[in-house]
C-alpha positions as CSV (number, residue, x, y, z in Angstrom):
1,M,94.1,-3.6,16.2
2,A,90.6,-5.0,17.0
3,R,88.9,-7.3,14.4
4,R,85.9,-5.8,12.7
5,R,82.6,-7.5,13.5
6,E,80.8,-9.1,10.6
7,T,77.1,-8.3,10.0
8,P,75.0,-11.4,9.3
9,I,72.9,-11.3,6.1
10,F,69.9,-13.2,7.5
11,S,69.3,-11.3,10.7
12,M,66.3,-11.6,12.8
13,S,64.8,-8.4,11.4
14,F,65.1,-9.8,7.8
15,L,63.4,-13.1,8.8
16,D,60.6,-11.2,10.5
17,C,59.9,-9.3,7.3
18,I,59.9,-12.4,5.3
19,C,57.5,-14.1,7.7
20,C,55.2,-11.1,7.8
21,G,55.1,-11.0,3.9
22,F,54.2,-14.7,3.7
23,G,51.6,-14.3,6.4
24,A,50.0,-11.4,4.5
25,I,49.9,-13.5,1.3
26,I,48.3,-16.4,3.0
27,L,45.7,-14.0,4.6
28,L,44.8,-12.6,1.2
29,F,44.3,-16.2,-0.2
30,V,42.0,-17.0,2.7
31,I,39.9,-13.9,2.3
32,N,39.7,-14.3,-1.5
33,D,38.7,-18.0,-1.2
34,A,35.9,-17.1,1.2
35,R,34.6,-14.5,-1.3
36,I,34.8,-16.9,-4.2
37,H,32.9,-19.5,-2.1
38,D,30.1,-17.0,-1.3
39,A,29.9,-15.9,-5.0
40,R,29.7,-19.5,-6.1
41,K,26.8,-20.1,-3.6
42,E,24.9,-17.2,-5.0
43,V,25.3,-18.3,-8.6
44,M,24.3,-21.9,-7.7
45,K,21.3,-20.6,-5.9
46,D,20.1,-18.7,-9.0
47,L,20.8,-21.7,-11.2
48,R,18.9,-24.0,-8.9
49,G,15.9,-21.5,-9.0
50,E,16.0,-21.5,-12.8
51,V,16.2,-25.3,-12.9
52,A,13.2,-25.5,-10.6
53,L,11.2,-23.2,-12.8
54,G,12.1,-25.2,-15.8
55,E,11.0,-28.4,-14.2
56,L,7.7,-26.8,-13.3
57,E,7.2,-25.7,-16.9
58,V,8.0,-29.2,-18.2
59,L,5.6,-30.8,-15.7
60,K,2.9,-28.3,-16.8
61,E,3.4,-29.1,-20.5
62,K,3.3,-32.9,-19.7
63,K,-0.1,-32.4,-18.0
64,N,-1.3,-30.5,-21.1
65,L,-0.1,-33.2,-23.3
66,V,-1.9,-35.9,-21.3
67,R,-5.1,-33.8,-21.4
68,A,-4.8,-33.5,-25.2
69,R,-4.3,-37.2,-25.7
70,N,-7.3,-38.0,-23.5
71,L,-9.4,-35.6,-25.5
72,L,-8.2,-37.2,-28.8
73,E,-9.1,-40.7,-27.5
74,D,-12.5,-39.6,-26.4
75,M,-13.1,-38.0,-29.9
76,T,-11.9,-41.1,-31.6
77,K,-14.2,-43.3,-29.6
78,E,-17.2,-41.0,-30.3
79,L,-16.4,-41.0,-34.0
80,V,-16.3,-44.9,-34.0
81,K,-19.7,-45.0,-32.2
82,T,-21.2,-42.5,-34.7
83,E,-19.9,-44.4,-37.7
84,G,-21.3,-47.7,-36.3
85,R,-24.7,-46.0,-35.6
86,A,-24.7,-44.6,-39.2
87,R,-24.1,-48.1,-40.6
88,E,-27.0,-49.5,-38.6
89,I,-29.3,-46.8,-39.8
90,T,-28.2,-47.3,-43.4
91,Q,-29.0,-51.0,-43.1
92,R,-32.4,-50.2,-41.6
93,I,-33.1,-47.8,-44.4
94,E,-32.4,-50.5,-47.0
95,E,-34.7,-52.9,-45.1
96,I,-37.5,-50.4,-45.1
97,R,-37.1,-49.7,-48.8
98,R,-37.3,-53.4,-49.5
99,E,-40.4,-53.6,-47.4
100,L,-41.9,-50.6,-49.3
101,A,-41.1,-52.2,-52.6
102,K,-42.8,-55.4,-51.4
103,A,-45.8,-53.3,-50.1
104,D,-46.2,-51.7,-53.5
105,K,-46.6,-55.1,-55.1
106,D,-48.8,-56.5,-52.4
107,T,-52.4,-55.6,-53.0
108,F,-53.4,-56.7,-49.5
109,S,-51.0,-54.3,-47.8
110,S,-52.7,-51.6,-45.8
111,K,-52.2,-47.9,-46.7
112,E,-51.6,-47.1,-43.0
113,H,-48.6,-49.5,-43.0
114,V,-47.1,-47.8,-46.0
115,N,-47.5,-44.4,-44.4
116,K,-45.9,-45.6,-41.2
117,L,-42.9,-47.0,-43.1
118,M,-42.5,-43.7,-45.0
119,S,-42.6,-41.8,-41.8
120,D,-40.0,-44.1,-40.2
121,L,-37.8,-43.7,-43.3
122,K,-37.9,-39.9,-43.2
123,A,-37.0,-39.9,-39.5
124,L,-34.1,-42.3,-40.0
125,E,-32.8,-40.2,-42.9
126,E,-32.9,-37.1,-40.8
127,E,-30.9,-38.8,-38.0
128,L,-28.4,-40.1,-40.6
129,K,-27.8,-36.6,-41.8
130,R,-27.3,-35.4,-38.3
131,L,-24.8,-38.2,-37.5
132,R,-22.9,-37.6,-40.7
133,A,-22.6,-33.9,-39.9
134,A,-21.3,-34.7,-36.4
135,A,-18.8,-37.1,-37.9
136,V,-17.6,-34.4,-40.4
137,V,-17.0,-31.9,-37.5
138,A,-15.1,-34.5,-35.5
139,E,-13.0,-35.4,-38.5
140,R,-12.2,-31.7,-39.3
141,E,-11.0,-31.2,-35.7
142,G,-8.7,-34.2,-36.0
143,E,-7.3,-32.9,-39.3
144,R,-6.1,-29.6,-37.8
145,L,-2.4,-29.6,-38.3
146,K,-1.3,-26.8,-36.0
147,G,-2.9,-26.1,-32.6
148,F,-3.1,-23.0,-30.6
149,K,-4.1,-22.8,-26.9
150,G,-4.5,-19.5,-25.1
151,V,-4.4,-18.6,-21.5
152,G,-7.4,-20.1,-19.6
153,D,-8.8,-21.8,-22.7
154,R,-10.7,-18.6,-23.7
155,Q,-12.8,-18.3,-26.9
156,Y,-11.2,-15.8,-29.3
157,L,-14.0,-13.9,-31.0
158,T,-12.5,-11.5,-33.4
159,G,-15.0,-11.4,-36.3
160,M,-12.2,-12.5,-38.6
161,K,-12.8,-15.1,-41.3
162,I,-9.7,-17.2,-41.6
163,G,-10.6,-18.4,-45.1
164,G,-9.5,-18.2,-48.7
165,D,-7.4,-20.3,-51.2
166,R,-4.3,-18.0,-51.1
167,I,-3.7,-16.2,-47.8
168,V,-1.0,-13.6,-47.1
169,I,0.0,-12.5,-43.6
170,L,1.8,-9.1,-43.6
171,V,3.7,-8.5,-40.4
172,D,5.1,-5.1,-39.4
173,C,8.7,-5.8,-38.3
174,S,9.8,-2.2,-37.7
175,A,11.3,-0.9,-34.5
176,S,8.0,0.5,-33.3
177,M,6.8,-3.1,-32.7
178,L,9.2,-3.2,-29.7
179,D,7.1,-1.0,-27.4
180,D,4.0,1.2,-27.1
181,N,5.8,4.5,-26.7
182,I,8.9,6.3,-28.1
183,V,11.0,6.1,-25.0
184,G,10.4,2.4,-24.7
185,I,11.2,1.9,-28.4
186,I,14.5,3.8,-28.2
187,R,15.5,1.9,-25.0
188,R,14.7,-1.6,-26.5
189,R,16.1,-1.1,-30.0
190,N,19.6,-0.8,-28.4
191,M,19.3,-4.1,-26.6
192,A,20.7,-7.4,-27.6
193,L,18.6,-9.6,-30.0
194,E,17.6,-12.0,-27.3
195,E,16.1,-9.1,-25.2
196,K,14.3,-7.6,-28.3
197,L,12.6,-10.9,-29.0
198,K,11.3,-10.9,-25.4
199,S,9.5,-7.5,-25.8
200,P,5.9,-8.0,-24.7
201,K,4.5,-6.2,-27.8
202,W,6.6,-8.3,-30.2
203,V,5.8,-11.5,-28.3
204,Q,2.1,-10.7,-28.7
205,T,2.7,-10.2,-32.5
206,V,4.4,-13.5,-32.9
207,A,1.7,-15.3,-30.9
208,T,-0.9,-13.7,-33.2
209,V,0.8,-15.1,-36.3
210,D,0.8,-18.6,-34.6
211,W,-2.9,-18.1,-33.9
212,I,-3.6,-17.3,-37.6
213,L,-1.5,-20.3,-38.8
214,A,-3.5,-22.6,-36.5
215,Q,-6.8,-21.4,-38.1
216,L,-5.7,-21.8,-41.8
217,P,-7.9,-24.2,-43.9
218,P,-5.9,-27.4,-44.8
219,T,-6.7,-26.8,-48.5
220,S,-5.3,-23.3,-48.6
221,K,-1.9,-21.8,-49.6
222,F,-0.2,-19.1,-47.5
223,Q,2.8,-16.9,-47.1
224,I,4.2,-14.7,-44.3
225,V,5.8,-11.4,-45.5
226,G,7.6,-9.2,-43.0
227,F,8.3,-5.6,-43.7
228,N,10.2,-2.7,-42.2
229,D,12.2,-0.4,-44.6
230,K,11.7,-3.2,-47.1
231,A,9.6,-6.4,-47.5
232,F,11.0,-9.9,-47.1
233,P,9.6,-13.5,-46.8
234,V,9.8,-14.7,-43.2
235,V,10.7,-18.1,-44.5
236,A,14.0,-17.6,-46.3
237,G,14.1,-18.6,-49.9
238,T,10.3,-18.6,-50.5
239,A,9.9,-15.1,-52.1
240,G,7.0,-15.0,-54.5
241,T,6.0,-18.6,-53.8
242,W,3.2,-20.2,-51.7
243,L,3.5,-22.5,-48.8
244,E,0.9,-25.3,-48.2
245,G,-1.7,-24.8,-45.4
246,G,-2.2,-28.6,-45.4
247,S,1.5,-29.3,-44.7
248,S,2.5,-29.6,-41.1
249,E,6.2,-29.1,-42.2
250,D,5.4,-25.8,-43.9
251,L,3.4,-24.6,-40.9
252,D,6.1,-25.5,-38.4
253,K,8.8,-24.0,-40.6
254,A,6.9,-20.7,-40.9
255,G,6.2,-20.6,-37.2
256,K,9.8,-21.2,-36.2
257,A,11.1,-18.6,-38.7
258,M,8.7,-16.0,-37.3
259,H,10.0,-16.5,-33.8
260,G,13.5,-15.6,-35.0
261,V,12.7,-12.3,-36.8
262,E,14.3,-9.2,-35.3
263,P,12.2,-6.0,-35.3
264,G,13.9,-2.8,-36.3
265,K,14.2,0.1,-38.8
266,A,11.4,2.2,-40.3
267,T,8.0,1.1,-41.7
268,S,7.4,0.9,-45.5
269,L,3.9,-0.3,-46.0
270,I,4.1,0.3,-49.8
271,S,7.0,-2.3,-50.0
272,A,4.7,-4.9,-48.4
273,F,1.8,-4.2,-50.8
274,E,4.2,-4.3,-53.8
275,A,5.7,-7.6,-52.6
276,I,2.4,-9.5,-52.6
277,R,1.8,-8.5,-56.3
278,S,4.6,-10.9,-57.3
279,F,2.7,-14.0,-56.1
280,E,1.3,-16.3,-58.7
281,G,-2.5,-15.8,-58.9
282,G,-2.3,-13.1,-56.2
283,P,-3.8,-13.5,-52.7
284,D,-7.6,-13.6,-52.1
285,N,-7.3,-12.8,-48.4
286,I,-4.8,-10.5,-46.5
287,F,-4.0,-10.2,-42.8
288,L,-2.1,-7.0,-41.9
289,L,-0.5,-6.9,-38.4
290,T,0.8,-3.4,-37.6
291,D,0.7,-0.6,-35.0
292,G,0.5,2.6,-37.0
293,L,0.8,4.6,-40.2
294,P,4.0,4.0,-42.3
295,T,7.0,6.3,-41.8
296,M,8.5,5.9,-45.3
297,G,7.5,5.2,-48.8
298,S,9.5,3.2,-51.4
299,K,12.6,5.3,-50.5
300,K,13.8,6.6,-47.2
301,S,13.1,10.3,-46.7
302,W,16.0,12.8,-46.0
303,G,14.5,14.1,-42.8
304,S,14.9,12.3,-39.4
305,R,11.2,13.1,-38.4
306,V,8.1,12.4,-40.4
307,S,5.0,14.6,-39.7
308,S,1.5,13.2,-39.3
309,K,0.5,14.8,-42.6
310,K,3.4,13.1,-44.4
311,R,2.6,9.7,-42.9
312,K,-1.0,10.0,-44.1
313,S,0.3,10.8,-47.6
314,I,2.6,7.8,-47.6
315,Y,-0.2,5.6,-46.4
316,A,-2.5,6.8,-49.2
317,A,0.2,6.0,-51.8
318,A,0.6,2.5,-50.3
319,V,-3.1,1.7,-50.3
320,A,-3.3,2.8,-54.0
321,K,-1.1,-0.3,-54.8
322,L,-3.9,-2.6,-53.4
323,S,-6.7,-4.2,-55.3
324,A,-10.1,-3.3,-53.8
325,R,-11.3,-6.8,-54.5
326,I,-9.0,-8.4,-51.9
327,P,-10.3,-8.3,-48.3
328,V,-7.7,-6.8,-45.9
329,N,-8.1,-7.8,-42.3
330,I,-6.4,-5.4,-39.9
331,I,-4.9,-6.3,-36.5
332,L,-3.8,-2.9,-35.1
333,Y,-1.6,-2.9,-32.0
334,H,-1.4,0.1,-29.6
335,M,1.1,2.9,-30.4
336,E,1.3,6.2,-28.5
337,G,1.1,9.4,-30.5
338,D,-0.5,8.0,-33.7
339,P,-4.2,9.0,-33.5
340,G,-4.7,8.9,-37.3
341,A,-3.9,5.1,-37.6
342,S,-7.2,3.7,-36.3
343,P,-9.6,5.6,-38.6
344,A,-7.3,5.1,-41.6
345,F,-7.0,1.3,-41.2
346,W,-10.7,1.0,-40.2
347,Q,-11.6,2.7,-43.5
348,L,-9.3,0.3,-45.4
349,A,-11.0,-2.8,-43.8
350,K,-14.4,-1.4,-44.5
351,T,-13.6,-0.5,-48.2
352,T,-12.2,-4.0,-48.9
353,Q,-14.9,-5.8,-46.9
354,G,-12.3,-7.1,-44.4
355,S,-12.3,-6.8,-40.7
356,F,-10.7,-4.5,-38.1
357,F,-9.5,-5.7,-34.7
358,C,-7.5,-3.9,-31.9
359,P,-6.4,-6.8,-29.6
360,A,-6.1,-6.6,-25.8
361,R,-2.6,-6.7,-24.3
362,D,-3.1,-10.4,-23.3
363,W,-4.6,-11.6,-26.6
364,P,-4.4,-14.2,-28.0
């Protein structure tokens, strides 16, 4: 009987399969590595671009800082010269007065000499007044605690008087401040916080608050109140209290807090006007930054839509909470589909002897 032939386990066919499998795996690794390398190059390219832009911004700000320092040095030198000239004139005035006193006692002094000395004294006193006025202007420029510089160093003529002892800045923080039209508002309100804060309309609003803070008198007190469906102090923990316009710490704290406010929800103007009534002494000047008539009163309405007639009624109820003796300065931003806002707020500014201003898209 013939012996049965044994079949080898590791035949050539099996080894071929194993080798092909290993080869396929190695090929996948090679292809995947090439793709990872390309993706890494793209990411690094974007990052290098961002770094380059950042370096350009830093360089630009350094140049601005150098210009500001040079300007401050020039103003300081001019102030020193003015003070020196003022001292010289003061000494000369004293000398002339002594000569006049001597001339009054001297019976041999001529009348023409006395008249000449009086004329010189008057001219020197006028020059001293002029120099002192120039020194006061230079000193006030140096005392400004918060600066603001717009694009192209333009002059910002708004007709607004940034004055008063107690100033309240009311900022509309509702969802409508994200864009100029309904479609844009709906699209942006569903974005992340970081993207909301980059909305052009909201960036302009925050820049306007910075501009007002930079113009505050050093002797004034101020507060920033944000409002959407309710009113709140922008600087947490300062409800009903005043911040110091002469404190760089309070100004910086208010500016930084405003940059972190998230716009959203409805607009309750009556809540804002009721909030300022809790301040000690009450405000004597109000700045209102908004883009249209309010959409809710003290309580939220049941309906999802608010008609134009209803918004005017809510607005009238809110204005009734104000004292007519307090000037209200309106900064009204563009909002599509709210034609009744401009005449209503213009009338409010006129009645309270405030000002009304519709800023351009690139202001301030």
